[in-house]
N, C-alpha and C positions, 0 to 999 in steps of 0.2 A: 748439971750442964747438958745442954742439947747442942752437940757440935754439928756444923755443916762441913762435910768432908767431900770435896770434889776431886780427890786424887784419882788420876787415870782418866779424867775428863778433859775435853778440849772446848775452849770457849773463844769465839770470834767476836771482837768488839769493833764495830765500824766507828770511824772518827775518834780513834783511841789516843791520839797524840797529845791531847791536852784536856783540861777541864773535867767534865763529868766522865767522859770516855776513859781518860787516863786513870781516874779514881776507880772506875769499875774494873779495869784491868788489874790494878793493885789488889782490890778486894777479892776478886776471883782467884788471883794468884795466891793470896794468903790462905784461901780455902783449899789450896792444893791443885788447882787446875793448871793445865798448860794454856797460855793465853796467846791468841793471834791478834796482833795490833795492826789494824788497818789505818791507813792515812791516804789522803788524796794526792800527795806529792806536790802540794802547793806551798810556796813560801817556806816556812821553817818546819813544816809538818814532818818531813822525812827525818830531820835531825832530832826533833823532839821525840818521835816514836822510837828511834834507835836508842836515844839516851834512856828512855823508859825501859826498853828491852834489856839494855846493859845493866840497869839497876836491878831488874828482877832476876836476870840470869846469874847474878852474883850469889843469890840465895839458892837457886836450883839450876844447874846447868841445862841449857837447851829447853827451858820452860817458858820462854817468850820468843815469839817469832814475829817479824815485821813484814807486812805485805802492802805494797802500794796499789791502790785501785780507786778510780773515780766511781762512786756508787751510782752516779747518774748514767754510766755507760754499761749497758748489759753485757757487752763482750768482756769488759774488764772484770765485772763481778763474777761472771762464769769462769774466767781464767783464775781469779783469786780462789774460788772454791776448788778448782783443780789443784792448785798449789797446797791448799789446806789438806786435801785428801792425800797428796803425795808426801807431804812433810809430816803430817800428824796422824794419818791413817783414818781420818773421819772427823766428824763434828758432833758435839753433844749440845752446845748452847750457841745461839746466835743472838747478839744484842745489837739491834739497829739503832745506833745512837747518832750517826753522822747527820748533820743538818746545817743549813745556812739561813741567813735572815736578810731580807731586803725590804724594809718597811717603806710604804708610801700609800697615800690614799688611793682608792680605786680610780678616781678621776685622773690622778697624775701618774699612776703606776704604768711603767712601760711594759710592753708585751714580753720583752726580754727578762724583766724582773719577775714577772709572773712565771714564765717558763722555767727560769733558773731554780726558783724555790720549789716548784712542783716537781721538777726533774730530780732534785736531790732528796727532798724531804718526803716525797710520796712515792714516786717511781723507783727511787733508790731502795726503799724498803721492800717494794714488790720484787725487784730483781734479787735482793738479798734473800728473801724468803724462797722465791722460786728455785734458785740455784742451790741454796743451802739444803733444801729438802732432798736434793739428789745425793748428798753425801752424809746427811744427818742420821745418826743411829736411833733406833727405836728407844722411846723413853726420854727423848731430848726435850728442850724447851726453847722457845723464841720469845724475847721481850723486845718490843719496839717502842720508840719514844713518841708519845702524843704530847700534849701540852695543855696547860691551863688556858692558853690562847684559844684552843678549840671550843672551850666552854664559855669563856668570857667575851670573846669577840673584840679584842683590843683594837682601838683606833689605829688604822694604817697597816693592819696585818691581815688583809684579805687573803694573800697568797699563803702566808705562814699558817694562819688558822685553818684554812681550807685543807691544806696538806695534812696537818696534824689530826683534824677530824677524820680525814680519810684513812689515816693510819689506824686510828682507834676502831673504825668500822672494819678495816681489813683484818685486824686481829680476831674480831668476832667471827668473820667468815672462815679464816684459817683454822680457828679452834675446832670448827666442825669438820673441816676437810682433813686435818692432820690427826684427828682423834683415833682413827683406826690404827695408827702406828704409835699410839700413846705419846704423841708429841703435843705438848701444851703451847698455846700462844696467847700472850697477854700484852697489854700496853701499860705504860706508866705515863702519868700526866703531871710533871713537876710544875710547881708555881715558880716564883722567882728564886733562883738559886744563886748563892754568892760565888760567882765566877768572875773571870776577867771581863766578860761581856756585861755582867750586871754592874761592874764597877764603873762602867761608862755612863750609867744612868745618872742624870743630874740629882743632886742631893734633895732638892725640893720634891722631885718626882718620887724618889725612893721613900721619902717620908709619907707621901700620900698613899703609896702602895702598901706600906706597912700598916697603915690604919685599917686595911681590909683583912689583915692576918691576925686571928685571935692569939696566936703564939707570939706576935709582936716582933718578928724577926724574919729574915730570909733563911731559906734552907741551906744546908751545906752539901757539897758533893759527896761526902761520906754517907750522909743520910739517904741520898738517892741511890748510891751504889749498894747500900745494905738492903734496900727494898728489891732491887734487881736480883741480888744474890738470893734473897728469900724466894722470889718467884721461880728461880731456876733450881732450887733445892728440893729435896724430898719433902720438906715441910709444907710445900705448896702443891702437893701431888694431886689435889682435887680442885685446883684453881685453874681455869682456862676460859678464854673469851672475855676477860674482864679488863677494865681500865682502872688502875689504882692511882688515885690522886695523891700527890706528895706536895702539899701546898700550905701546911700549917693551919688548915681550916678555912682558907680564903673562900668566901662565897660571893664577894663583889657587891 
């Protein structure tokens, strides 16, 4: 057995109230880490994040912390990092998972729809990295979410695909800049993952998508979370500046 033991480590996951982010939090927690669950404070995200923290704290007291912050607001991200420093003593892992989607063709896309997606999905990652580096301990790791959309260029996703491609490029730059502190920076690029968002895709469209996947199914949140855990673990100690695709072999 080759264990991954993150005991004594602190991991911050943005957008951790549901879906892939919540599963990443559970996975890191099972590996022994203290997890900081970020949510934007919109709709049910606060209640969902608190419910997840309560679930995790049953197993280890004070092992899950909830912090509200809109990642598109640099002042809120900086304040969040201050809270992490004060409550947890520092940070070892940052997972930039928070993202939104507002699909529309370029001709019909409103400027507000472009700005909103870029602000959260790209600028939000920049703010997270910038301010996390102020409190991150040497030897830490950053994993940010790119997407298959950055590679495939799906119809109606100019804003989303551009942001995700930017994230993947940003991690390559950060891998060079943070290397002197032995902090690694990588991206993951999931394909279609079986989440509540994917469940809204019409069945006929789902069937066409699966034709592009050699494994003939969508991925699971657990499979994505396991890859993120690996990239933050000592098993990935010589991996940095990479984008790891998690897409069942989709080549389009």
